[in-house]
C-alpha positions in Angstrom: -1.9 2.2 16.2 -3.3 1.1 19.8 -2.8 -2.3 18.2 1.0 -1.7 17.6 1.3 -0.3 21.2 -0.6 -2.9 22.5 1.9 -5.9 20.6 4.7 -3.7 20.9 7.0 -6.1 19.4 6.2 -9.0 21.9 6.7 -11.5 19.5 9.0 -11.4 16.5 6.1 -11.1 14.0 2.7 -9.7 14.0 0.1 -9.9 11.8 -3.3 -7.6 10.8 -6.2 -9.8 9.4 -8.6 -7.1 8.3 -12.5 -8.4 8.3 -12.8 -8.5 4.7 -9.8 -10.9 3.9 -9.0 -14.6 4.4 -6.1 -16.1 4.6 -4.9 -19.9 3.5 -3.3 -22.2 6.1 0.1 -21.9 4.1 0.5 -17.7 4.9 2.4 -17.8 8.2 4.6 -20.7 7.0 5.8 -19.0 3.7 5.8 -15.7 4.9 8.0 -16.6 8.2 10.1 -18.5 6.2 10.5 -15.8 3.8 11.8 -13.1 6.3 13.7 -15.2 8.6 15.7 -16.4 5.7 16.6 -13.0 4.6 16.3 -10.8 7.4 13.1 -8.9 6.1 11.1 -6.3 7.9 8.0 -7.6 6.1 7.0 -9.6 3.4 4.0 -9.5 1.0 2.1 -12.2 -0.8 -0.9 -11.9 -3.8 -4.3 -12.3 -2.9 -7.5 -13.7 -5.1 -10.7 -11.5 -5.1 -14.0 -12.8 -4.0 -17.3 -11.9 -3.4 -19.3 -11.6 -0.5 -20.0 -15.0 -0.1 -16.1 -16.1 -0.2 -16.3 -17.4 -4.0 -12.9 -16.7 -5.9 -14.3 -14.0 -8.8 -10.8 -13.2 -10.1 -6.9 -12.0 -9.0 -5.0 -8.7 -9.0 -2.2 -8.1 -11.4 1.0 -7.6 -10.6 4.1 -5.8 -12.5 6.0 -7.5 -15.3 9.3 -7.4 -13.2 7.5 -10.2 -11.2 5.4 -12.2 -13.8 9.4 -12.2 -15.8 10.7 -14.4 -12.5 10.4 -18.1 -12.1 10.7 -17.8 -8.4 8.1 -18.1 -5.8 9.6 -16.0 -3.3 11.9 -12.8 -3.8 12.8 -9.7 -2.7 11.7 -6.7 -4.2 13.9 -4.3 -5.7 13.5 -0.5 -4.5 13.4 1.2 -7.6 11.3 -1.3 -9.0 9.0 -1.4 -6.5 8.8 2.9 -7.0 8.4 2.6 -10.4 5.6 0.2 -10.4 3.9 1.6 -7.7 4.1 5.7 -7.7 3.6 7.1 -11.0 0.3 5.3 -11.8 -0.7 5.2 -8.2 -0.6 1.6 -8.7 -1.2 -0.4 -5.4 -0.5 -4.1 -6.8 0.8 -5.2 -3.4 -2.5 -5.1 -1.6 -2.9 -4.2 2.6 -1.9 -5.5 5.8 -3.7 -8.9 5.3 -1.5 -10.4 3.0 1.5 -9.0 5.1 3.5 -10.5 7.8 5.8 -8.1 9.7 8.9 -8.1 11.5 8.8 -6.4 15.2 12.0 -4.8 13.5 9.4 -2.8 11.6 8.0 -1.2 14.5 9.6 2.0 13.8 8.5 2.1 10.6 4.9 1.5 11.4 5.3 4.2 14.0 6.2 6.9 12.3 3.9 6.6 9.5 6.1 8.4 7.2 8.0 8.5 4.0 11.4 11.1 3.8 9.4 12.6 7.0 6.1 13.5 4.6 3.1 11.7 6.1 1.7 9.1 3.9 -2.0 8.7 6.3 -4.4 7.4 4.1 -2.6 5.0 2.6 -0.5 3.5 5.6 -0.2 0.1 4.2 1.4 1.2 0.9 3.4 3.8 2.9 4.6 1.6 4.9 5.4 -0.8 2.0 7.9 1.5 0.3 9.1 2.8 3.0 10.2 -0.7 3.8 11.0 -1.7 0.2 13.6 1.6 0.2 15.6 0.2 2.5 15.6 -3.5 0.3 13.9 -5.0 3.3 10.3 -6.3 1.5 9.8 -9.3 0.5 7.2 -11.1 -2.2 5.6 -14.5 -2.4 4.2 -15.0 -5.5 1.9 -17.2 -4.5 -2.2 -16.4 -4.2 -2.3 -17.0 0.0 -5.9 -15.6 0.5 -8.5 -13.6 -0.6 -9.9 -10.2 -0.9 -13.7 -10.0 0.1 -15.6 -6.9 -2.2 -18.8 -6.1 -0.7 -21.0 -3.2 -1.2 -20.3 -1.5 2.7 -16.6 -1.2 2.4 -14.7 1.8 2.6 -12.7 1.0 -0.4 -14.3 2.6 -3.1 -16.8 5.1 -1.3 -16.2 8.6 -1.6 -18.9 9.3 1.2 -16.0 8.5 3.8 -13.6 10.6 4.4 -10.8 7.7 4.5 -11.5 7.7 0.7 -10.8 11.4 0.6 -7.1 10.9 2.6 -6.7 7.6 0.6 -6.5 10.0 -2.4 -4.7 12.6 -1.1 -1.7 10.6 0.3 -0.4 9.7 -3.0 0.7 13.6 -3.3 3.3 13.2 -0.3 4.1 9.7 -1.4 4.9 11.0 -4.8 6.9 14.1 -3.3 9.0 11.9 -1.1 9.8 9.4 -4.1 11.0 12.2 -6.1 13.2 13.1 -3.4 14.5 9.7 -2.7 15.2 9.6 -6.5 12.9 6.8 -7.1 10.9 8.4 -9.7 11.8 11.6 -11.5 10.2 15.0 -11.6 8.3 14.6 -14.7 6.6 11.3 -13.1 6.2 12.8 -9.6 4.4 16.0 -11.4 2.1 13.5 -13.6 1.1 11.8 -10.7 0.1 14.6 -8.6 -1.5 16.3 -11.3 -3.9 12.9 -12.3 -4.4 12.4 -8.5 -5.8 15.8 -8.0 -7.8 15.9 -10.7 -9.3 12.7 -9.9 -10.0 14.3 -6.4 -11.4 16.9 -7.9 -13.9 15.3 -10.2 -14.7 12.9 -7.3 -15.8 15.5 -4.9 -17.0 18.5 -6.9 -20.7 17.8 -6.4 -20.0 16.1 -2.5 -20.3 17.7 0.7 -16.7 18.2 0.7 -17.0 20.4 -2.4 -16.2 23.7 -1.0 -13.0 22.2 0.9 -11.6 20.7 -2.2 -12.6 23.7 -4.2 -10.9 26.2 -2.0 -7.4 24.1 -2.1 -7.4 22.8 -5.5 -5.6 25.4 -7.1 -3.2 25.8 -4.7 -2.4 22.2 -4.8 -2.0 22.0 -8.1 1.1 24.7 -8.3 3.0 22.1 -6.2 6.5 21.9 -7.7 
């Protein structure tokens, strides 16, 4: 948020490059063209998966509704976006490093909420959904960078509170998604129940065990 305030929309677009990622030279050119030609708030591109040395070792899957389109650049349909992300908690979009943001996205970035509920812990996914539900999120079906996987990342490290926040953030995202009409009540309840079970199993023997156990039954009763 400090970076966002410092930028404050002084340029037409902005990009946050995390230190675990690399982007290719054509990244900005492709993203800028898609955003400018369609009046978008943001665009997201695919990325490879690399090891800590930068060697490409794989790629991230994308949903069928994109795989079945021949175009390299497209606008993401809101319903398809939410259906492919929220029920199974599947983040195929990525994060800030493979995203270019237009200055008109400042409102969404500062708000940090979806339909009034904070998605703190999953700021990138939450923001993509907020922009996507307005029909203002583009996608580039090309690998324009790579994510470096190594042992010192917060990603996948349950000892970091960031990890716990990321798990629990799926709950307000699921609730908001149903309120907005993009998923149904059954899909919402399944998403919440599975995430709470994952959270409980992950932290039942950790230093956060008492906190999770204290609120688990209450949270499971969310309708």
